[in-house]
C-alpha positions in Angstrom: 3.4 4.7 -7.1 5.0 1.2 -7.4 8.0 0.6 -5.2 10.4 -2.3 -5.4 12.9 -2.7 -2.5 15.7 -5.2 -1.9 16.3 -5.4 -5.6 19.4 -7.2 -7.0 21.4 -4.7 -9.0 24.5 -5.6 -11.1 26.8 -3.2 -13.1 29.1 -4.7 -15.6 32.0 -3.0 -17.4 32.2 -2.9 -21.2 34.1 -6.1 -21.2 31.5 -7.8 -19.1 33.4 -8.0 -15.8 31.5 -7.0 -12.6 31.9 -3.4 -11.5 29.4 -3.4 -8.6 26.7 -5.7 -7.2 24.2 -5.3 -4.4 20.9 -6.8 -3.1 19.4 -3.7 -1.6 18.6 -1.4 -4.5 15.3 0.4 -4.6 13.2 1.3 -7.7 10.3 3.6 -7.7 8.0 4.5 -10.6 6.2 7.8 -10.1 4.0 8.3 -13.1 6.4 8.3 -16.0 9.5 9.0 -13.9 11.8 6.1 -12.8 14.0 6.6 -9.6 16.7 4.1 -8.8 18.7 4.3 -5.5 21.4 2.2 -3.9 24.6 2.6 -1.9 28.1 1.7 -3.3 31.6 2.2 -2.0 31.5 5.9 -2.6 28.1 6.5 -0.9 24.5 6.9 -2.1 23.7 6.7 -5.8 20.4 8.1 -7.0 19.4 8.1 -10.7 16.2 9.5 -12.0 14.6 10.1 -15.4 11.6 10.1 -17.6 10.1 7.4 -19.7 11.1 8.2 -23.3 8.9 5.5 -24.9 6.9 2.6 -23.6 9.1 1.0 -20.8 12.3 2.8 -21.8 13.9 5.3 -19.5 16.9 7.7 -19.7 18.4 8.4 -16.2 20.8 10.9 -14.8 22.6 10.5 -11.5 22.3 13.2 -8.9 25.5 12.5 -7.0 28.0 11.8 -9.8 28.5 12.3 -13.6 26.7 9.1 -14.6 23.9 8.7 -17.2 22.1 5.5 -17.9 19.3 3.8 -19.7 16.9 1.1 -18.5 14.2 -0.8 -20.3 11.6 -3.1 -18.7 12.1 -6.8 -19.6 9.5 -8.7 -17.5 10.6 -8.6 -13.9 13.9 -7.0 -14.8 15.2 -3.6 -15.9 18.2 -3.7 -18.3 20.3 -1.0 -19.9 23.6 0.8 -20.3 25.5 3.2 -18.2 28.3 5.8 -18.8 30.4 7.7 -16.3 33.4 9.7 -17.7 35.5 7.3 -19.8 33.9 4.2 -18.2 30.8 2.5 -19.6 29.0 -0.8 -19.5 25.7 -2.5 -19.0 23.5 -3.0 -15.9 20.4 -4.8 -14.8 18.1 -4.8 -11.9 15.9 -7.7 -10.8 12.7 -6.2 -9.4 11.4 -7.9 -6.2 7.9 -7.6 -4.9 8.0 -7.5 -1.1 
């Protein structure tokens, strides 16, 4: 199971302004299930979901009402997120330790 730790993670609002950034996100790929975890101001965030097509994942948060997509783009994952009335884009820079 590939694991990437100390990943750069950036969430942007719909207008492109930063919502959250960190340098300690973790990404795990267990078969065809992607798991993303990090800590924000409200505590731990864990999103997980299956690969829907080659390199494209649909994730659901375990600790809050957030859904997201991520697609592999080289050494990055990029996608969209939605939580209630808020939405935006996000990306994760995968780091090999």
